[in-house]
MARMARDO-374041 format. One record per atom (N, C-alpha, C, O): x, y, z. Coordinates in steps of 0.001 Angstrom, whole numbers, plus 524288, in hexadecimal, padded with zeros to 5 digits. Each point is the difference from the previous one (the first is absolute). Layout:
BEGIN
XYZ;...
//
This chain:
BEGIN
F65F51E2C2EC199;7FAF77FEDF801CC;7FEB28040780469;80388801C7802BC;7F7857FF997FDEB;7FE0F803A2803DE;7FE2D804D27FD44;7FF6B800527FB3D;7FFB8803728082C;7FE16805227FE7C;804868039D7FEBF;80346800A880376;7FD4F801CE7F7EC;804448033F7FEF1;7FF2F80511802CE;7FD0D8034E7FE20;805637FD7480639;7FF48804388039B;801C38055F7FD87;7FDAE8040F8011C;8064B7FBD27FBAC;801B9804EE7FDFE;7FBE6802487FC0A;7FF25804BA7FFBC;7FE677F7AA7FD3C;7FC5B8019D7FC57;7FAB5801BD802BC;7FD55803A47FE5A;8016B7F95980608;7FB23801D0802A1;800A6805488029C;7FC668032F80024;808587FDAD801F5;8012A8051680246;80000804937FC44;7FE148043C8013B;804337FACE7FA01;7FFD98041B7FBDC;7FA73800C07FE1A;7FE82804687FECA;7FE437F759800E3;7FABD800BB7FE5E;7FCAE80312803EE;7FD30803A27FE96;8033C7FAC48067E;7FD0A802A280407;801C6805C48006B;7FCB38035D800F5;808287FDD97FE64;80208805698007A;7FDC5803217FB23;7FE408046F800A1;801D77F9347FA8F;7FDDB802997FB91;7FA39801018005A;7FE3A804297FE5E;7FEBF7F83A803B1;7FA4780071800AE;7FED680426803DD;7FC77803297FF33;806917FCEF80535;7FF0D80405803FB;8012A805757FDEB;7FD1F803B8800FF;807257FCAA7FC1C;80174805257FD81;7FBF28019B7FC21;7FECA804A67FFC3;7FF077F7F37FD35;7FC77800FB7FC08;7FA6A80224802CF;7FD8A803CE7FE63;801247F950805A8;7FB80801EA802D3;800AE80504802A2;7FC508031480031;808437FE08801EC;8010D8053180258;7FFFB8045C7FC2A;7FE548045680139;803897FA957FA11;80035803ED7FBD3;7FA678015B7FE09;7FE8C804837FF33;7FE7A7F7318001C;7FAAE800B27FE33;7FC8F802DB80426;7FCCA803507FEA2;803F07FB5D80653;7FCB1802B3803EC;801FE80582800CE;7FCDA8036E80136;808027FD9C7FE36;802248055180050;7FDE0803717FB8D;7FE8380481800C9;8016A7F9387FAA1;7FE14802D77FB83;7FA2A8012F800AC;7FE408044D7FEC2;7FEC67F7F28032D;7FA70800E1800CF;7FEE38042C80481;7FCB3803757FF74;8061D7FBFA804BA;7FF068036C80452;801FB805B87FE8B;7FDEF803DB801FF;8061B7FC857FA7E;8018F8055A7FE5A;7FBB5803257FD54;8001F804CF80003;7FC4F7F8A07FDD6;7FBC1802CD7FD1C;7FC108025E8041F;7FD32803B37FEC0;802A67FA43805DD;7FC5580228803B5;8022C803AE803E0;7FD1A8031780246;8080F7FCB97FEA0;8025B803AE803E2;80440803AE7FD5A;803927FE0A7FD72;7FC05806EF80329;803F6803317FD6F;8050B7FF6E802C5;800137FEE7804AF;80430801CD7F89A;805587FF8F8020E;8028F8050D7FF8D;7FF9C8027F7FBE9;803187FF4880823;8039D8049C7FFF9;804C37FE3A8021D;800757FBD480259;80373807A37FCC0;8053E7FE4680228;8009D7FFF3805B9;803827FD7880218;7F8EF80573800A7;800177FFF8805CB;7FC0E7FC7E80283;7FEB3800AC80494;7FF497FB6B7F85D;7FB747FCC2801AA;801F27FC9F80499;7FCC57FF1D80373;807EA7FEF17FD0C;801457FC69803FB;802E0802978045C;8020F7FD1F80341;7FE5A807DA7FD3B;8030B80282803A1;7FE247FF40805AF;8034D7FFB68037D;7F7707FFF67FD9E;7FE067FECB804C2;801567FA85801A3;801AD7FF1580469;7FDA07FD767F83C;801287FA7F80139;805A47FED8800C7;8016A7FC8C80309;8020E806797FA18;805927FF39800BC;801A78020380584;803077FD6F802B7;7FAFE8070A7FED2;80130801B080518;7FE077FC9180476;802947FF4A803FF;7F90C7FEC37FB32;7FD747FC6E8041B;8030B7FAF580068;800E27FE0180449;800AC800027F76C;8030D7FB188000B;8057B8012180278;801E77FC98802D0;800AE807D37FC58;8047480142802D0;7FF7F80096805DF;803447FE4E80318;7F868804397FE39;7FEB680042805AB;7FEE77FABA80257;801817FF0F80478;7FBF47FD757F8C2;7FF087FABC8021C;805317FD12800A3;800F47FD6E803F3;8024B803097F821;8052F7FD458003B;80345801C08047D;8028F7FCC68027A;7FD7D808407FEB4;8036B801FB8040A;7FD4E7FF058056D;8029E7FF0A803EA;7F8618013C7FC21;7FD567FE7F8050C;801227FAA7801A4;800F97FEF980498;7FEEC7FD7A7F7AA;800D77FA848016E;8058E7FE91800C4;801327FC67802F4;8025C806637FA64;8058E7FEC580024;801707FE717FAB3;7FD607FCAA7FDBD;806CE805997FFF6;801997FF217FAD0;802497FA727FFDF;802ED7FE7F80383;7FBBA7FE767F86C;801F47FACE7FF40;7FD1A7FBA780332;801CF7FB8F8004F;7F9BD805DC801FF;7FD307FC888036B;7FA477FF8B7FDD4;7FCD08036680131;801CF7F8897FBAF;7FB1C7FF8D7FDE6;7FB9B7FFCD803F4;7FBD1802367FF25;8052F7FB0180568;7FBF07FF96803FB;7FEFC805228025F;7FB868012580152;80886802327FF58;7FFAB80529801BC;7FD19803507FCA5;7FCB180301801C7;804597FCA67F94E;7FCFF802E37FBC3;7FA2A7FECB80050;7FCBF803797FF4E;801ED7F783801C2;7FAC07FE468005B;7FD82802E780497;7FBEC802777FF5A;806857FD458055B;7FDE28029E8048C;7FFFE805D67FF3D;7FC4C8028F801B4;807837FFA57FBEA;7FFC8805BA7FEA7;7FBB68015A7FCBC;7FD9E80411800F2;800F37F8D87FB05;7FB5B801227FD03;7FAF37FF4E802EE;7FC47802F37FF3D;803967F9148042E;7FB627FF6B8034B;7FF3380481803A6;7FB99801BF800D5;808FC800508018B;7FF9A804818033B;7FE05805047FD5B;7FCC7802FB801F5;805677FD917F99D;7FE4E805027FCF3;7FA9D7FF6F7FDDC;7FD40803EB7FF8F;800EB7F7237FEFB;7FAA57FF037FE20;7FBE8801278045F;7FBE88026D7FF51;805BD7FB8C80522;7FC63800C780487;7FF89805D08016D;7FBBB801EA8011B;808BD800E37FEDB;7FFE2805C8800F4;7FCE5802D17FC15;7FD1D803A180144;803717FAB57F9C1;7FCC3802CA7FBAB;7FA337FEDC800F8;7FCC5803497FEA0;801B17F826803B7;7FABF7FF1D8010F;7FDE4802D7804D7;7FB7F801B080020;807D77FEC9803CF;7FE0080227804FB;8005C805F58002F;7FC918027080252;807487FFF87FB6F;800F58059780070;7FB128031F7FDFA;7FEB2803E480282;7FE8C7FAB37F93B;7FC2B803017FDF3;7FB0F8003380390;7FC97803567FF67;803407F90C8042C;7FB827FFFE8040E;800838043C80410;7FC23801878026B;8089F8006A7FE60;801038040F8040C;801A2805357FDD9;7FF748040780293;802927FBE57F8AB;80201805147FD8B;7FE368004A7FA9B;7FD9F7FC507FE09;80368807F67FF66;7FE87800A97FA35;803A57FC637FCE2;8045A7FEE0801B4;7F9EC7FF657F9EB;802C07FC837FCA3;805228028C7FE07;803AB7FD3F7FE8E;7FC8C807EB80168;804A9802767FDB4;8047B7FF99803CD;8046B8012E7FE81;7FAC77FD4E80617;804077FF448041E;802CC7FA897FF78;804567FF64801FE;7F96A7FCF57FB8D;801F67FAB77FFAC;805DB7FFFA7FDFB;803587FDE0802B9;7FDE1804487F8E6;805B4800107FE7E;80387802D4803C7;804747FE67800DC;7F990805D980170;8035D802DB80392;8014B7FC73804B0;804917FFB68017D;7F7967FD90800EB;8010A7FCA08044A;8032A7FB2A7FE3D;803217FE2780326;7FC597FFBB7F848;803047FBE97FE47;80582801567FF95;8033C7FCF4801D5;7FE36807507FBF0;8054A801917FF65;801F28020380526;804BE7FFF6800CA;7F82D801B8802A2;801E0801AF8056A;801CF7FABB802D8;8040E7FFCC80293;7F8B97FC257FCC4;801787FAD980225;805267FE3F7FDA7;803677FE17802CF;7FD37802847F838;804C07FE9B7FD64;804B6802B78021B;803FC7FD8980114;7FB9B807A87FF89;8041B8034480272;8010F7FE348058F;8048B7FFEC80194;7F7A47FEAE80161;8006C7FEB28057F;802F77FA988009B;8036D7FF518034E;7FAE07FCCD7F913;802D27FB5C7FFC6;805DE800757FE9F;8036C7FD788023C;7FD6A806087F9D9;80557800E87FE80;8033E802228048B;804747FE5A800C4;7F9708052B80225;8029B8024A80484;800EE7FC2680463;8044E7FFE180223;7F7DE7FCF77FF4E;800227FC2980430;802ED7FB007FE83;803957FE50802BA;7FAE27FF787F919;802A17FB077FE43;80188800437FA38;7FD137FE0A7FCBA;8071280423801FD;801DC800AE7FAAF;7FFF17FB4B7FC7F;7FF79800517FB3B;8011A7FB4080767;8002A7FB147FCDC;7FA917FDDC7FF2C;7FF897FBD17FDAD;7FC5D806B080405;7FA707FE367FF1A;7FE207FCE2804EB;802F27FEF2803A6;7F8077FFB67FC22;7FE2C7FD7480483;801B17FA3980055;800987FE0780458;800277FF5A7F78D;801A47FA7C80009;805B67FF947FDF3;801A27FB9D7FEE6;8015B8086680089;804F77FFDC7FDAE;803EB7FE12804A1;7FEDE800D980498;805637FCBF7FA13;803E77FE39803BD;8030B8046D801B8;800C8803977FCE6;801047FC92807A9;803BD80409801ED;8059B7FE2B7FE71;8015F7FB657FFD5;8017B8088D7FF21;805AF7FEBD7FE51;803AB8013280462;804B97FF457FF76;
//
C-alpha cells in the first residue's frame, strides 16, 4: 500500500531526460555548435570555483556573484575587451593571496 517511490522516481527521471533531449534537439537547430563553443564558460566556471573555494558550494555561489557583478560594472569604466583580462587578473590575485579561495578553509 502507498505510492511506489521507486517507480515514481524512475518515471520522473525518464520524463526529465526525455524533455531535456527534446529541448536540446530543438535548440540545436537554432544555434551552431563548434568544438570550442563552451571554452569561455568552462574557464569562467573554473574561476568561479577557485574564487569561492573548491568543495564549497556557498563559496561558489558568492564567487559567481562577485564575477557577475564585475562583468556588469567593468564595462561602464573600461572597454568591454578588458573584462576577461581583469577577471583573470582577479583570479591570479586571489590565487596569490588566498590559494584556498575566498571561502575555503585554511589547512
